[in-house]
N, CA and C atoms as an extended XYZ file, in Angstrom:
237
Properties=species:S:1:pos:R:3:atomname:S:1:resname:S:1:resid:I:1 pbc="F F F"
N      -120.165      107.665      179.611 N   MET     1
C      -120.604      107.076      180.671 CA  MET     1
C      -119.419      107.254      181.780 C   MET     1
N      -119.864      107.619      183.110 N   PRO     2
C      -119.286      107.658      184.125 CA  PRO     2
C      -118.278      106.490      184.584 C   PRO     2
N      -117.351      106.831      185.308 N   THR     3
C      -116.490      105.817      186.095 CA  THR     3
C      -117.399      104.961      187.061 C   THR     3
N      -117.250      103.747      186.739 N   ILE     4
C      -118.075      102.881      187.788 CA  ILE     4
C      -116.781      102.094      188.817 C   ILE     4
N      -117.411      102.346      190.057 N   HIS     5
C      -116.250      101.855      190.956 CA  HIS     5
C      -116.864      100.640      191.635 C   HIS     5
N      -116.085       99.395      191.673 N   ALA     6
C      -116.667       98.367      192.063 CA  ALA     6
C      -115.645       97.531      193.096 C   ALA     6
N      -116.199       96.581      193.760 N   ILE     7
C      -115.431       95.630      194.579 CA  ILE     7
C      -115.323       94.250      193.996 C   ILE     7
N      -114.058       93.691      194.097 N   PHE     8
C      -113.952       92.244      193.402 CA  PHE     8
C      -114.230       91.244      194.561 C   PHE     8
N      -115.385       90.336      194.437 N   GLU     9
C      -115.551       89.383      195.557 CA  GLU     9
C      -115.973       88.196      194.697 C   GLU     9
N      -115.452       87.138      195.107 N   ASN    10
C      -115.776       85.671      194.754 CA  ASN    10
C      -115.922       85.628      193.239 C   ASN    10
N      -114.990       86.249      192.689 N   GLY    11
C      -114.810       86.253      191.154 CA  GLY    11
C      -115.823       87.135      190.395 C   GLY    11
N      -116.432       88.088      191.091 N   VAL    12
C      -117.385       88.729      190.511 CA  VAL    12
C      -117.095       90.464      190.775 C   VAL    12
N      -117.228       91.262      189.917 N   PHE    13
C      -117.003       92.705      190.026 CA  PHE    13
C      -118.408       93.240      190.565 C   PHE    13
N      -118.588       93.653      191.895 N   ARG    14
C      -119.767       94.205      192.335 CA  ARG    14
C      -119.736       95.797      192.395 C   ARG    14
N      -120.492       96.512      191.614 N   PRO    15
C      -120.558       98.031      191.748 CA  PRO    15
C      -120.971       98.296      193.098 C   PRO    15
N      -120.215       99.612      193.590 N   VAL    16
C      -120.449      100.150      194.880 CA  VAL    16
C      -121.536      101.314      194.746 C   VAL    16
N      -122.114      101.525      193.785 N   GLU    17
C      -123.244      102.497      193.400 CA  GLU    17
C      -124.117      101.871      192.328 C   GLU    17
N      -125.325      102.607      192.135 N   PRO    18
C      -126.163      101.886      191.299 CA  PRO    18
C      -125.502      102.360      189.759 C   PRO    18
N      -125.780      101.451      188.671 N   VAL    19
C      -125.248      101.468      187.550 CA  VAL    19
C      -126.286      101.583      186.598 C   VAL    19
N      -126.369      102.467      185.715 N   GLU    20
C      -127.471      102.603      184.610 CA  GLU    20
C      -127.218      102.049      183.393 C   GLU    20
N      -127.381      100.483      183.467 N   LEU    21
C      -127.166       99.790      182.195 CA  LEU    21
C      -128.491       98.702      182.079 C   LEU    21
N      -128.734       98.384      180.987 N   PRO    22
C      -129.751       97.500      180.754 CA  PRO    22
C      -129.306       96.067      181.201 C   PRO    22
N      -130.264       95.238      181.821 N   ALA    23
C      -129.804       93.937      182.454 CA  ALA    23
C      -129.277       93.216      181.384 C   ALA    23
N      -128.235       92.516      181.508 N   GLY    24
C      -127.581       91.573      180.554 CA  GLY    24
C      -126.651       92.356      179.609 C   GLY    24
N      -126.553       93.465      179.780 N   ALA    25
C      -125.615       94.282      178.796 CA  ALA    25
C      -124.188       93.705      179.008 C   ALA    25
N      -123.498       93.736      177.855 N   ARG    26
C      -122.070       93.291      177.967 CA  ARG    26
C      -121.283       94.506      177.976 C   ARG    26
N      -120.117       94.677      178.894 N   VAL    27
C      -119.456       95.720      178.895 CA  VAL    27
C      -117.959       95.310      178.786 C   VAL    27
N      -116.927       96.222      178.629 N   GLU    28
C      -115.733       95.924      178.544 CA  GLU    28
C      -115.038       96.984      179.476 C   GLU    28
N      -113.884       96.548      180.322 N   PHE    29
C      -113.429       97.593      180.966 CA  PHE    29
C      -112.023       96.897      181.288 C   PHE    29
N      -111.091       97.815      181.742 N   GLU    30
C      -109.726       97.251      182.306 CA  GLU    30
C      -109.646       97.708      183.784 C   GLU    30
N      -109.631       96.633      184.627 N   PRO    31
C      -109.509       96.779      186.159 CA  PRO    31
C      -108.285       97.666      186.597 C   PRO    31
N      -108.611       98.532      187.396 N   ARG    32
C      -107.468       99.373      187.866 CA  ARG    32
C      -107.729       99.540      189.519 C   ARG    32
N      -106.639       99.110      190.101 N   LEU    33
C      -106.745       99.226      191.657 CA  LEU    33
C      -106.776      100.674      191.971 C   LEU    33
N      -107.542      101.058      192.975 N   THR    34
C      -107.677      102.441      193.444 CA  THR    34
C      -107.222      102.465      194.936 C   THR    34
N      -107.209      103.674      195.293 N   GLN    35
C      -106.319      104.046      196.577 CA  GLN    35
C      -107.935      104.180      197.397 C   GLN    35
N      -107.738      104.097      198.653 N   GLY    36
C      -108.874      104.477      199.501 CA  GLY    36
C      -109.258      103.281      200.471 C   GLY    36
N      -110.400      103.514      200.849 N   ASP    37
C      -110.961      102.384      201.863 CA  ASP    37
C      -111.166      101.058      201.079 C   ASP    37
N      -110.738       99.987      201.779 N   VAL    38
C      -110.946       98.491      201.134 CA  VAL    38
C      -112.465       98.083      201.537 C   VAL    38
N      -112.980       97.534      200.477 N   ALA    39
C      -114.332       97.015      200.513 CA  ALA    39
C      -115.446       97.994      201.206 C   ALA    39
N      -115.690       98.976      200.445 N   ASP    40
C      -116.625      100.159      201.116 CA  ASP    40
C      -116.460      100.647      202.638 C   ASP    40
N      -115.161      100.741      202.922 N   GLY    41
C      -114.825      101.330      204.277 CA  GLY    41
C      -114.862      100.205      205.196 C   GLY    41
N      -115.506       98.888      205.091 N   HIS    42
C      -115.551       98.011      206.140 CA  HIS    42
C      -114.184       97.318      206.290 C   HIS    42
N      -113.314       97.695      207.210 N   THR    43
C      -112.031       97.082      207.581 CA  THR    43
C      -112.019       96.782      209.016 C   THR    43
N      -110.903       96.144      209.148 N   LEU    44
C      -110.649       95.474      210.421 CA  LEU    44
C      -109.887       96.539      211.395 C   LEU    44
N      -109.741       97.622      211.004 N   GLY    45
C      -108.929       98.607      211.815 CA  GLY    45
C      -107.444       98.633      211.259 C   GLY    45
N      -107.206       97.886      210.536 N   ASN    46
C      -105.855       97.698      209.916 CA  ASN    46
C      -105.633       98.099      208.497 C   ASN    46
N      -106.968       98.670      207.973 N   GLY    47
C      -106.843       98.972      206.569 CA  GLY    47
C      -107.151       97.732      205.595 C   GLY    47
N      -107.279       96.595      206.410 N   GLN    48
C      -107.695       95.292      205.314 CA  GLN    48
C      -109.057       95.080      205.460 C   GLN    48
N      -109.780       94.612      204.488 N   ALA    49
C      -111.027       94.081      204.490 CA  ALA    49
C      -111.195       92.587      205.160 C   ALA    49
N      -112.138       92.483      205.934 N   PRO    50
C      -112.353       91.163      206.363 CA  PRO    50
C      -112.774       90.103      205.396 C   PRO    50
N      -111.978       89.071      205.486 N   ASP    51
C      -112.322       87.888      204.424 CA  ASP    51
C      -113.683       87.117      204.954 C   ASP    51
N      -114.185       86.287      204.161 N   THR    52
C      -115.246       85.468      204.316 CA  THR    52
C      -114.926       84.447      205.639 C   THR    52
N      -113.908       83.982      205.473 N   ALA    53
C      -113.360       82.958      206.675 CA  ALA    53
C      -113.358       83.742      207.994 C   ALA    53
N      -112.710       84.835      208.054 N   SER    54
C      -112.660       85.654      209.342 CA  SER    54
C      -114.078       85.952      209.923 C   SER    54
N      -114.976       86.271      208.917 N   ILE    55
C      -116.345       86.742      209.474 CA  ILE    55
C      -117.178       85.347      210.004 C   ILE    55
N      -116.872       84.293      209.218 N   TYR    56
C      -117.551       83.196      209.678 CA  TYR    56
C      -116.936       82.776      211.137 C   TYR    56
N      -115.766       82.984      211.298 N   THR    57
C      -115.163       82.440      212.634 CA  THR    57
C      -115.843       83.228      213.616 C   THR    57
N      -115.974       84.627      213.506 N   ILE    58
C      -116.743       85.512      214.485 CA  ILE    58
C      -118.166       84.943      214.554 C   ILE    58
N      -118.858       84.768      213.492 N   LEU    59
C      -120.276       84.286      213.656 CA  LEU    59
C      -120.383       82.793      214.300 C   LEU    59
N      -119.331       82.034      214.240 N   GLU    60
C      -119.379       80.778      214.761 CA  GLU    60
C      -119.299       80.788      216.530 C   GLU    60
N      -118.743       81.787      216.985 N   GLN    61
C      -118.645       82.086      218.466 CA  GLN    61
C      -119.939       82.329      219.070 C   GLN    61
N      -120.460       81.424      219.770 N   SER    62
C      -121.753       81.450      220.458 CA  SER    62
C      -121.770       81.788      221.962 C   SER    62
N      -122.834       82.149      222.392 N   VAL    63
C      -122.843       82.646      223.824 CA  VAL    63
C      -123.905       81.852      224.399 C   VAL    63
N      -123.653       81.140      225.467 N   GLU    64
C      -124.686       80.477      226.227 CA  GLU    64
C      -125.538       81.360      226.876 C   GLU    64
N      -126.832       81.504      226.620 N   THR    65
C      -127.603       82.372      227.341 CA  THR    65
C      -128.471       81.700      228.638 C   THR    65
N      -128.404       80.458      228.393 N   GLY    66
C      -129.617       79.803      229.214 CA  GLY    66
C      -130.921       79.762      228.739 C   GLY    66
N      -131.207       80.247      227.712 N   VAL    67
C      -132.556       80.365      227.269 CA  VAL    67
C      -132.517       79.365      225.885 C   VAL    67
N      -133.361       78.202      226.030 N   SER    68
C      -133.335       77.261      224.664 CA  SER    68
C      -133.814       77.786      223.553 C   SER    68
N      -134.781       78.644      223.596 N   ASP    69
C      -135.560       79.287      222.453 CA  ASP    69
C      -135.594       80.856      222.621 C   ASP    69
N      -134.450       81.449      222.483 N   LEU    70
C      -134.281       82.847      222.754 CA  LEU    70
C      -135.290       83.591      221.680 C   LEU    70
N      -135.458       83.230      220.574 N   ALA    71
C      -136.361       83.836      219.687 CA  ALA    71
C      -137.872       84.006      220.025 C   ALA    71
N      -138.289       82.934      220.790 N   ALA    72
C      -139.616       82.960      221.389 CA  ALA    72
C      -139.902       84.134      222.239 C   ALA    72
N      -138.799       84.721      222.809 N   ARG    73
C      -139.029       85.843      223.845 CA  ARG    73
C      -138.681       87.177      223.187 C   ARG    73
N      -138.448       87.192      221.848 N   HIS    74
C      -137.796       88.548      221.119 CA  HIS    74
C      -138.514       89.818      221.622 C   HIS    74
N      -139.954       89.595      221.817 N   ASN    75
C      -140.643       90.941      222.295 CA  ASN    75
C      -140.831       91.301      223.573 C   ASN    75
N      -140.086       90.476      224.431 N   GLU    76
C      -140.421       90.690      225.820 CA  GLU    76
C      -139.717       91.916      226.340 C   GLU    76
N      -138.567       92.510      225.935 N   HIS    77
C      -137.972       93.598      226.401 CA  HIS    77
C      -138.357       94.818      225.576 C   HIS    77
N      -139.304       94.932      224.682 N   GLN    78
C      -139.646       95.916      223.686 CA  GLN    78
C      -140.505       96.968      224.576 C   GLN    78
N      -140.311       98.096      224.333 N   PRO    79
C      -141.126       99.117      224.971 CA  PRO    79
C      -142.479       99.182      224.630 C   PRO    79
């Protein structure tokens, strides 16, 4: 079986590419930190992956558009 590369998030190892195993299969492995991009290359420019808290901090920043229901006009500027 080939090496499976994964990201550890929220207590779970998430493979970064498809894995050919039956659902519910039990596996055994020894985690080993690897060199390279952090979290699939999604970094903050300093080589560190953004954590969930920093992502939500950015998402909480709203912009006042003056339009109370912007979704109602989502097709307005489509070609």
